[in-house]
Residue, then its C-alpha position, 0 to 999 in steps of 0.5 A: x919258775x922252780x927247776x927240778x933235777x931228779x937223781x934216780x937209780x938206773x932203770x926208771x923207764x920213760x913212762x915213769x920219768x914222764x910221771x915224775x915230771x908231771x908230778x913235779x909240775x902239778x906240785x907247783x900248780x897245786x902248792x904254789x899256784x904257778x902256771x902249768x906252762x912253768x915246767x922245767x924238769x931234768x931227770x938223771x939216772x945213776x948206776x951202781x955206786x953213783x947214788x949214796x943215800x943212807x937207808x935210815x938217816x932221820x928215821x926213814x926206811x929207804x929202799x934201793x929206789x930212793x931218789x934225790x931232787x934238787x929244786x932251784x926256786x925263787x929266794x922270795x918263797x916263804x917257809x910255809x910255801x916250801x913246806x906245802x911244796x914238799x908235802x904236795x910233791x911227796x904225795x903226787x910222786x907216790x900216787x903217780x910214780x910209785x916213789x915212797x915218801x921215805x925214798x924222797x930227799x929234797x933240797x930246795x936251793x934259793x935263787x934270787x929272781x934276777x938269776x933266772x932267764x926263761x929265754x932270749x937272754x933276758x932276766x924276765x924277773x929282775x924287777x921282782x917276783x912273778x905276778x901269778 
């Protein structure tokens, strides 16, 4: 159920965007045991002057290819699962899309399960966490 929104510098080609989406989905499968079909990813390109990411904050060595990713995820997820997801996502993005771990800023935003609708205007998770 997590929803990814990647903010990337302009110039990422379509194939690289597909690899980013694939890595995001695989991180859910590997880290959280979520079914492969639970795939909701958006990628937005930003031109010059639209991404403002400090190059060395928190000891990082960020390049011009730095990205920000927002992850909307169920508020029921414990800290250890978030840590595992972050680590898995960073590794897969580096392997599959050439995004350096120092170039990845992640913001996980907890959302109560009843605030998700997977379609048909239904709150499929209103009665509790998914069963997988």
